[in-house]
Backbone as a chain_set.jsonl record, in Angstrom:
{"seq": "XXXXXXXXXXXXXXXXXXXXXXXXXXXXXXXXXXXXXXXXXXXXXXXXXXXXXXXXXXXXXXXXXXXXXXXXXXXXXXXXXXXXXXXXXXXXXXXXXXXXXXXXXXXXXXXXXXXXXXXXXXXXXXXXXXXXXX", "coords": {"N": [[16.977, -194.384, 43.091], [15.379, -192.022, 43.711], [17.12, -190.131, 43.261], [17.585, -190.471, 40.283], [14.979, -189.571, 39.214], [15.334, -186.902, 40.058], [17.752, -185.824, 38.553], [16.571, -186.244, 35.953], [14.088, -184.625, 36.089], [15.64, -182.051, 36.198], [16.917, -181.961, 33.891], [14.716, -182.042, 32.178], [13.87, -179.63, 32.8], [15.809, -178.041, 32.004], [15.865, -177.952, 29.267], [13.369, -176.95, 28.686], [13.826, -174.544, 29.462], [15.613, -173.571, 28.132], [14.668, -173.386, 25.549], [12.517, -171.7, 25.899], [13.748, -169.46, 26.645], [15.377, -168.826, 24.274], [16.623, -167.084, 21.254], [14.536, -165.904, 18.689], [15.161, -165.621, 15.491], [14.16, -163.564, 12.458], [13.677, -164.459, 9.192], [15.456, -162.52, 6.776], [15.186, -162.867, 4.304], [12.729, -162.986, 1.798], [10.255, -164.451, -0.546], [8.262, -164.479, -3.275], [6.156, -166.551, -5.534], [5.345, -166.813, -8.773], [3.037, -167.744, -11.348], [4.427, -168.57, -14.825], [3.454, -167.288, -17.811], [4.335, -167.006, -20.409], [7.495, -167.021, -22.05], [10.188, -165.468, -23.338], [12.958, -165.246, -25.46], [15.586, -162.955, -26.153], [17.875, -160.583, -27.495], [19.168, -159.428, -25.388], [18.282, -160.378, -23.086], [15.915, -162.104, -21.097], [12.232, -162.113, -21.686], [9.398, -162.08, -19.631], [6.244, -162.945, -19.102], [3.872, -163.138, -16.776], [1.505, -164.21, -14.445], [-0.507, -162.291, -12.586], [-2.638, -161.227, -9.857], [-6.1, -161.821, -9.843], [-6.52, -162.673, -12.375], [-4.882, -160.988, -14.372], [-2.005, -159.853, -16.449], [1.528, -159.775, -15.821], [4.785, -158.15, -16.716], [8.467, -158.991, -17.051], [11.274, -158.206, -17.316], [14.548, -159.604, -18.083], [17.916, -159.274, -17.442], [20.424, -160.659, -19.26], [22.971, -160.732, -18.581], [22.603, -160.687, -15.687], [22.632, -163.508, -15.152], [24.918, -164.483, -14.993], [27.595, -166.206, -12.934], [29.124, -164.465, -11.807], [27.678, -162.06, -11.084], [25.13, -163.129, -10.358], [22.236, -162.383, -9.747], [20.422, -163.296, -10.824], [19.15, -166.879, -11.923], [18.615, -169.653, -13.835], [16.932, -172.389, -14.052], [16.186, -175.094, -15.683], [14.004, -177.74, -16.639], [13.307, -180.954, -17.639], [10.501, -182.792, -18.939], [7.139, -182.702, -17.904], [6.427, -179.725, -16.545], [5.209, -177.127, -14.651], [5.621, -173.736, -14.955], [7.158, -171.307, -13.151], [8.438, -168.18, -11.779], [10.019, -166.881, -9.049], [10.754, -164.529, -6.979], [13.003, -163.012, -4.937], [13.392, -161.282, -2.394], [15.478, -159.202, 0.033], [15.558, -157.599, 2.953], [13.198, -156.0, 2.182], [13.877, -155.395, -0.37], [14.939, -155.782, -3.565], [16.689, -159.037, -4.421], [17.607, -161.332, -5.529], [16.536, -163.305, -8.677], [14.507, -166.466, -9.811], [14.387, -168.394, -12.339], [12.243, -171.312, -13.235], [11.489, -173.394, -15.613], [10.346, -175.017, -18.719], [12.982, -177.296, -20.21], [12.828, -177.87, -22.993], [12.752, -175.997, -26.052], [10.453, -176.178, -27.788], [8.286, -176.453, -26.025], [5.067, -174.842, -25.319], [5.115, -172.742, -23.514], [7.692, -171.364, -24.398], [8.179, -168.63, -26.546], [8.979, -166.672, -29.397], [9.844, -163.439, -30.36], [8.995, -161.045, -32.32], [9.391, -158.321, -33.182], [11.92, -157.447, -31.819], [13.805, -155.322, -31.418], [11.771, -153.24, -30.428], [12.027, -153.989, -27.666], [14.392, -153.369, -26.554], [15.328, -151.174, -24.859], [14.04, -151.903, -22.228], [15.624, -153.617, -21.074], [17.361, -152.554, -19.649], [18.076, -151.963, -16.464], [18.234, -152.205, -13.188], [17.262, -153.598, -11.039], [14.589, -155.639, -10.112], [11.154, -155.351, -10.334], [8.391, -156.849, -9.43], [4.781, -156.846, -10.243], [1.827, -157.677, -8.274]], "CA": [[15.744, -193.973, 42.274], [14.965, -190.531, 43.533], [18.081, -189.237, 42.339], [17.571, -190.334, 38.864], [14.087, -188.85, 38.802], [15.834, -185.499, 40.217], [18.422, -185.456, 37.589], [15.302, -186.485, 34.729], [13.379, -183.278, 36.235], [16.535, -181.266, 36.179], [16.938, -182.289, 32.499], [13.63, -181.395, 31.412], [13.456, -178.128, 32.926], [16.882, -177.316, 31.241], [15.434, -177.962, 28.194], [12.079, -175.778, 28.725], [14.369, -173.303, 29.597], [16.478, -173.497, 26.838], [13.134, -173.125, 24.474], [11.965, -170.09, 26.377], [14.972, -168.107, 26.236], [16.069, -169.167, 22.718], [16.489, -166.033, 20.17], [13.865, -165.994, 17.695], [15.376, -164.519, 14.33], [13.439, -163.622, 11.615], [14.514, -164.543, 8.027], [15.607, -161.578, 6.324], [15.09, -162.937, 3.012], [11.329, -163.422, 1.558], [10.031, -164.891, -1.985], [7.0, -164.767, -3.944], [6.321, -167.343, -6.692], [4.293, -166.468, -9.83], [3.378, -168.551, -12.718], [4.958, -168.015, -16.004], [2.761, -167.763, -18.853], [5.145, -167.339, -21.808], [9.026, -166.545, -21.887], [10.619, -165.066, -24.781], [14.213, -164.867, -25.812], [15.958, -161.335, -26.715], [19.366, -160.432, -27.453], [19.826, -158.707, -24.11], [17.769, -161.184, -21.81], [14.481, -162.787, -21.065], [11.023, -161.284, -21.823], [8.779, -162.992, -19.176], [4.643, -162.602, -19.152], [3.546, -163.754, -15.966], [0.164, -164.273, -13.949], [-0.612, -161.318, -11.473], [-3.836, -161.46, -9.192], [-7.53, -161.192, -10.656], [-6.155, -163.022, -13.984], [-4.141, -159.888, -14.717], [-0.343, -160.452, -16.47], [2.586, -158.656, -15.63], [5.697, -158.152, -17.32], [9.778, -158.767, -16.615], [12.84, -157.947, -18.274], [15.637, -160.153, -17.15], [18.898, -159.16, -18.538], [21.334, -161.935, -19.219], [24.173, -160.204, -17.187], [22.078, -161.297, -14.3], [22.75, -165.028, -14.992], [26.475, -164.813, -14.78], [28.011, -166.453, -11.435], [29.71, -163.124, -10.964], [26.694, -161.131, -10.723], [24.399, -163.658, -9.537], [20.911, -161.518, -9.764], [19.098, -164.488, -11.592], [19.251, -167.991, -11.952], [17.807, -170.171, -14.935], [16.549, -173.776, -13.709], [15.527, -176.043, -16.961], [13.493, -179.157, -16.339], [12.611, -181.816, -18.475], [9.115, -183.47, -18.433], [5.863, -181.846, -17.794], [6.469, -178.937, -15.319], [4.295, -175.958, -14.566], [6.746, -172.776, -15.208], [7.219, -170.505, -12.514], [9.487, -167.727, -11.141], [10.568, -166.802, -7.748], [11.428, -163.397, -6.585], [13.784, -163.206, -3.701], [13.775, -159.683, -1.709], [16.56, -159.285, 1.468], [15.202, -156.498, 4.082], [12.519, -155.027, 1.305], [14.475, -154.91, -1.469], [15.216, -157.08, -4.627], [18.093, -159.598, -4.273], [17.495, -162.237, -6.885], [15.108, -164.045, -9.118], [14.896, -167.859, -10.208], [13.142, -169.031, -13.139], [11.964, -172.68, -13.612], [11.172, -173.416, -16.913], [10.881, -176.465, -19.442], [14.071, -177.345, -20.997], [12.425, -177.671, -24.567], [12.183, -174.965, -26.697], [9.347, -176.573, -28.127], [7.23, -176.018, -25.156], [4.256, -173.678, -25.661], [5.319, -171.521, -22.733], [8.858, -170.247, -24.951], [8.127, -168.029, -27.619], [10.043, -165.764, -30.234], [9.983, -162.087, -30.493], [9.209, -160.551, -33.505], [10.302, -157.006, -32.999], [13.327, -157.254, -30.595], [14.207, -154.055, -30.894], [10.953, -152.683, -29.286], [12.147, -154.024, -25.967], [15.614, -153.118, -26.465], [15.491, -150.336, -23.734], [13.526, -152.531, -21.1], [16.456, -154.649, -20.311], [18.571, -151.746, -19.078], [17.439, -151.88, -15.124], [19.375, -152.521, -11.779], [16.248, -154.095, -9.813], [13.288, -156.391, -10.831], [9.959, -155.149, -9.049], [7.204, -157.68, -10.191], [3.453, -156.437, -10.133], [1.176, -158.614, -7.966]], "C": [[15.411, -192.476, 42.427], [15.88, -189.526, 43.037], [18.135, -189.311, 40.896], [16.315, -189.683, 38.518], [14.276, -187.51, 39.245], [16.716, -185.089, 39.008], [17.722, -185.465, 36.038], [14.642, -184.913, 35.255], [14.515, -182.213, 35.863], [16.659, -181.133, 34.364], [15.796, -182.023, 31.812], [13.72, -179.9, 31.794], [14.555, -177.508, 32.324], [16.325, -176.951, 29.803], [14.336, -177.003, 27.722], [12.878, -174.879, 28.888], [14.906, -172.371, 28.481], [15.453, -172.783, 25.637], [12.599, -171.718, 24.812], [12.694, -169.447, 26.122], [15.772, -167.822, 25.149], [15.731, -167.824, 22.098], [15.645, -166.657, 19.049], [14.313, -165.051, 16.692], [14.691, -164.782, 13.32], [14.103, -163.549, 10.437], [14.4, -162.989, 7.6], [15.366, -161.784, 4.772], [13.598, -163.762, 2.597], [11.222, -163.83, 0.165], [8.722, -164.95, -1.987], [7.086, -165.898, -5.342], [5.243, -166.887, -7.678], [4.417, -167.593, -10.973], [3.777, -167.701, -13.866], [4.069, -168.62, -17.104], [3.521, -167.902, -20.214], [6.658, -166.777, -21.308], [9.6, -166.49, -23.212], [12.506, -164.906, -24.53], [14.465, -163.677, -26.333], [17.319, -161.621, -26.92], [20.007, -160.159, -26.391], [19.361, -159.649, -22.711], [16.435, -162.1, -22.3], [13.458, -161.964, -20.815], [10.09, -162.416, -20.95], [7.391, -162.489, -18.683], [4.341, -163.317, -17.825], [1.95, -163.553, -15.55], [0.126, -163.31, -12.617], [-2.353, -162.051, -10.861], [-5.257, -161.074, -9.951], [-7.252, -161.456, -12.035], [-5.529, -161.769, -14.661], [-2.722, -160.939, -15.091], [0.055, -159.366, -16.26], [3.696, -159.209, -16.649], [7.094, -158.158, -16.7], [10.506, -159.219, -17.624], [13.764, -158.517, -17.283], [16.838, -160.152, -17.794], [19.874, -160.265, -18.371], [22.842, -161.898, -18.547], [23.831, -160.899, -16.182], [22.567, -162.676, -13.877], [24.033, -165.451, -14.839], [26.816, -165.089, -13.339], [28.479, -164.918, -10.961], [28.895, -162.009, -10.36], [25.476, -161.787, -9.858], [22.807, -163.363, -9.167], [19.818, -162.52, -10.197], [20.004, -165.758, -12.175], [18.306, -168.967, -12.944], [17.664, -172.079, -14.439], [15.697, -174.516, -15.267], [15.001, -177.423, -16.331], [13.034, -179.716, -17.521], [11.393, -182.571, -18.15], [8.02, -182.29, -18.404], [5.924, -180.831, -16.624], [5.485, -177.59, -15.775], [5.035, -174.703, -14.401], [6.387, -171.777, -13.97], [8.451, -169.286, -12.203], [9.221, -167.168, -9.682], [11.344, -165.365, -7.671], [11.707, -163.476, -5.327], [13.884, -161.631, -3.247], [14.378, -160.401, -0.269], [15.843, -157.494, 1.804], [14.144, -155.696, 3.062], [12.853, -154.888, 0.376], [14.831, -155.883, -2.593], [16.462, -157.472, -4.413], [18.329, -160.397, -5.191], [16.247, -163.018, -7.347], [15.677, -165.579, -9.806], [13.786, -167.949, -11.011], [13.108, -170.756, -13.475], [10.949, -172.788, -14.599], [11.295, -174.844, -17.418], [11.905, -176.257, -20.165], [13.957, -177.409, -22.507], [11.939, -176.708, -25.086], [10.738, -175.029, -27.584], [8.261, -176.292, -27.408], [6.584, -174.765, -25.265], [4.658, -172.443, -24.567], [6.464, -170.653, -23.277], [8.013, -169.723, -26.114], [8.955, -167.152, -28.281], [9.436, -164.658, -30.39], [9.827, -161.646, -31.773], [9.785, -159.617, -33.882], [10.863, -156.938, -31.675], [13.686, -156.037, -30.701], [13.242, -152.88, -30.29], [11.316, -152.679, -27.709], [13.359, -153.728, -25.597], [16.036, -152.229, -24.885], [14.786, -150.968, -22.164], [14.142, -153.084, -20.505], [17.64, -153.746, -19.626], [18.011, -151.423, -17.706], [18.424, -152.828, -14.314], [18.605, -153.503, -11.069], [15.035, -154.539, -10.437], [12.259, -155.994, -9.795], [8.715, -155.885, -9.873], [5.812, -156.886, -9.416], [2.504, -157.643, -9.284], [-0.244, -158.408, -7.963]], "O": [[15.195, -191.764, 41.446], [15.613, -188.429, 42.548], [18.641, -188.395, 40.248], [16.384, -189.114, 37.429], [13.383, -186.752, 38.866], [16.433, -184.03, 38.45], [18.206, -184.835, 35.097], [14.907, -184.011, 34.46], [14.101, -181.39, 35.045], [16.43, -180.069, 33.788], [15.981, -181.721, 30.633], [13.613, -179.05, 30.909], [14.366, -176.324, 32.045], [16.362, -175.821, 29.317], [14.345, -176.395, 26.651], [12.511, -173.981, 28.131], [14.78, -171.206, 28.105], [15.673, -171.736, 25.028], [12.331, -170.824, 24.01], [12.451, -168.632, 25.232], [16.601, -166.921, 25.014], [14.617, -167.364, 22.349], [15.946, -167.732, 18.532], [14.03, -163.858, 16.794], [14.451, -165.953, 13.027], [15.045, -162.762, 10.348], [13.46, -162.287, 7.972], [15.369, -160.786, 4.052], [13.355, -164.906, 2.979], [12.233, -163.538, -0.474], [8.028, -165.339, -1.047], [8.097, -165.952, -6.043], [4.164, -166.578, -7.172], [5.427, -168.156, -11.394], [3.581, -166.489, -13.963], [3.884, -169.809, -17.364], [3.305, -168.829, -20.995], [6.819, -166.169, -20.25], [9.485, -167.377, -24.058], [13.071, -164.498, -23.515], [13.576, -163.21, -27.045], [17.872, -162.674, -26.604], [21.187, -160.471, -26.228], [19.919, -159.636, -21.614], [16.098, -162.574, -23.385], [13.535, -161.132, -19.911], [9.987, -163.547, -21.426], [7.406, -161.596, -17.836], [4.744, -164.474, -17.94], [1.22, -162.832, -16.231], [0.776, -163.667, -11.635], [-2.981, -163.012, -11.307], [-5.365, -160.028, -10.591], [-7.631, -160.66, -12.895], [-5.9, -161.694, -15.832], [-2.361, -162.01, -14.604], [-0.507, -158.275, -16.356], [3.652, -160.283, -17.247], [7.181, -157.376, -15.754], [10.464, -160.141, -18.438], [13.877, -158.194, -16.101], [16.978, -160.952, -18.718], [20.058, -160.73, -17.246], [23.572, -162.806, -18.15], [24.609, -161.724, -15.702], [22.847, -163.025, -12.73], [24.316, -166.622, -14.584], [26.39, -164.299, -12.497], [28.177, -164.385, -9.893], [29.228, -161.248, -9.453], [24.932, -161.214, -8.914], [22.221, -164.082, -8.358], [18.616, -162.487, -9.934], [21.122, -165.718, -12.688], [17.107, -168.933, -12.666], [18.615, -172.821, -14.682], [14.565, -174.183, -15.616], [15.701, -178.066, -15.549], [12.422, -179.057, -18.362], [11.298, -182.993, -16.997], [8.168, -181.157, -18.861], [5.357, -181.239, -15.61], [5.16, -177.213, -16.901], [5.096, -174.557, -13.18], [5.196, -171.479, -13.874], [9.569, -169.703, -12.504], [8.054, -167.075, -9.302], [12.409, -165.161, -8.253], [10.887, -163.928, -4.528], [14.557, -160.869, -3.941], [14.082, -161.444, 0.315], [15.731, -156.543, 1.03], [14.313, -154.482, 3.182], [12.161, -154.059, -0.215], [15.016, -157.023, -2.166], [17.363, -156.655, -4.223], [19.383, -160.217, -5.8], [15.252, -163.306, -6.683], [16.819, -165.824, -10.193], [12.613, -167.723, -10.713], [14.094, -171.287, -13.985], [9.793, -172.38, -14.492], [12.005, -175.709, -16.906], [11.987, -175.21, -20.808], [14.891, -177.042, -23.221], [10.796, -176.356, -24.794], [10.101, -174.041, -27.948], [7.251, -175.893, -27.989], [7.22, -173.712, -25.31], [4.47, -171.268, -24.884], [6.522, -169.472, -22.934], [7.155, -170.465, -26.591], [9.876, -166.785, -27.552], [8.235, -164.811, -30.611], [10.784, -161.964, -32.478], [10.635, -159.692, -34.769], [10.352, -156.463, -30.661], [13.971, -155.621, -29.578], [13.676, -151.842, -29.79], [11.071, -151.845, -26.837], [13.612, -153.759, -24.393], [16.848, -152.609, -24.043], [15.083, -150.433, -21.095], [13.77, -153.348, -19.362], [18.67, -154.229, -19.156], [17.324, -150.403, -17.764], [19.108, -153.794, -14.65], [19.261, -154.329, -10.433], [14.478, -153.823, -11.269], [12.41, -156.231, -8.597], [8.215, -155.385, -10.881], [5.83, -156.444, -8.267], [2.551, -158.717, -9.884], [-1.0, -159.328, -7.654]]}, "num_chains": 1, "name": "protein.A"}
């Protein structure tokens, strides 16, 4: 009986020692979610108006090339039903990594809009990284 207790105590000690000396790794990947107020299709990408702190709004211009599998800087997730659309910005080591848009699949949803003067926004899609204001 004493031998079983001794083995059990050694087992517990080994578990606690493993937990104490285990290396804690911090994630290099962080993300921030923001609510999408409106999303517009453009010939060069998506123009997104999102909610910032203090009821302010921000703008993001996401080129279509980013959504290709080869590029991988953006992903579009369309959901059916009632959803609250949002955008997730992922950063790695403090720099932009990729962005995900979660939007309604129906173009009749009130969040989707049409730009009247698309040429006004043409230059804003010539970007290499996305920086959101919070």
